[in-house]
Steps between C-alpha positions, in 0.01 A plus 500: 500500500771580245828643625862538399733264685878493485631147445826560319314692230177692575178320406130588508328209678195416709562533875264464798352817644637616835262457791371822655602563859366758744586855398578402140348609168479302178582733212411420140800646315419735211838639396862432599830657400809310389766689694874458532442325833269251329763430236755439776267233643405353162862474387619356831704796624268523801404162647127486566289183489159666462309694236682814374336839456574781746276773354138416423145636509189295558148481635417353840268206441488320835577538871473263793371724778208742487698798632683508165186458289516867391809419292310265267466651152760770557792549261826491694874535452729263688775653710852401402564360847325487835553397860319252718260770624521395864858553625609817682652654187184444297278633777713816508461553126853379420432193288839545330658389831286188533719190551246290304461739207405333171494615138260338251686342213840541666495337843242372744188518279392417146470788257252618241596302189203277569124517463456569873715605795437488875609801706431642847267798501775736617709407193268660242390853417184609317548627144306817406246455220676760284825298498520220242648158568793581271577811704441354846727200449792740446431697818760302704779611267390863516459480877860382540618805305298736718641328808848565360424871471406504869785283627768679299352836604514632145474880479219658298727523196810303409664301219427126509653230282301182438714210380298246302220551248296188570152517650613591852747762376241661273239513776752647744613767255144604409392516866802712594461731200131557572599581860711790369852355491744531209542140389747334266457137399808302409392210284580281204179506296422790270133405461433656843603846382155630396337388825765670712492825302123523557584532868795740444748231604854505364619177337861387507545207257790260553596167346694203635751511217603861570463512876818516707468405867135605491590867460510578127262793434209442266381679189168667577454760770746635754738269682614661823817393672309412815150507650399558862239224474512186286221243464646161405229305316702312239483157663866438412831539682615740227226736616643495852848575365365792299303630798808490726701686240237766428362576847645815653705473821258520791205418274268201500428193288138383510520129424202347317688204350463171683874419477410130472728425204776368732751749355702676773444873545805648675409745776844646575419819309199560721750601768730678257226724360298509823162450332188329629337188353125471559314186396164566333246220512175627652328827577167680558251320275218731608691805372584331169134408443383852588740649246357273230142562613557874456640434150834656589689201360414199285758223545333273243669689215814293562307173453577352158324164534199357684503122463219260592583266787488186287800644316692583818817329379500725194457800730810395695695461177395846384584654838859373466555676167583864432210534255233524770529763771254356751275195467174428682300180541125525449360235732133563414288752309 
């Protein structure tokens, strides 16, 4: 099968198919996202020797044991990480505490930037027929935002600042706005303005050449002195500095950035301002898919490019630029 491998630079090459073991499914990948985590792997910021691709949708084409035969032919979404399925934590429904937890495309298991992927049955979720591949593959990002709402115990109404107007920042801002919050996006690209205004989201435009310590107010929309909740989705240390400066004392920063750029992020002001920092990486996929199934939100409007798998290297190049908001890989029709 064809897959992306990281050998200095990423390459699309032929690799042997992984053997099926008991309890595993072979998934023929249909669509995969190129996320910030994938770029960290592809560019060497996260060391991972396998196939990248943390968010992907596919169709189950083969199983080893008959008790899993009902999965064959079903369209499924891979979970961002999963446990061993047999330890005490997993048996108690706490896979996030599993000592052998793995994450496809990041550590422990190959990801979805390949023609097929092998996953345990408990690491996939069925995709409703009404949800397209382009929508479903973005469910993990939405789910992490919804998890942040729960973990931060956001009230029914509040002001939220989203720092970063890339794909993750746009998805987070739209999800929060549709949930009823007053959202302001702090970004550097004016071509996002029309999209954000359609969702009644304020846009605060800043530029590197005029920004002072990450706190210079922008030109469009209100720029409050502080926000009780800040989502940091910029992917850069400057976003962290801005978030620390703009979060209100006693507030919370919801951290979506991977922080894998090796640039220090001082934490002394966490104590000074007494705010919380909550890492957002995964959340309730079932809820995210239900929201899309009910047509309450369409995340695919932030997708600016769908690239065929044979041009995966071009997709990675486009994902690194500011011109494309969010790039997907079409693995098969």
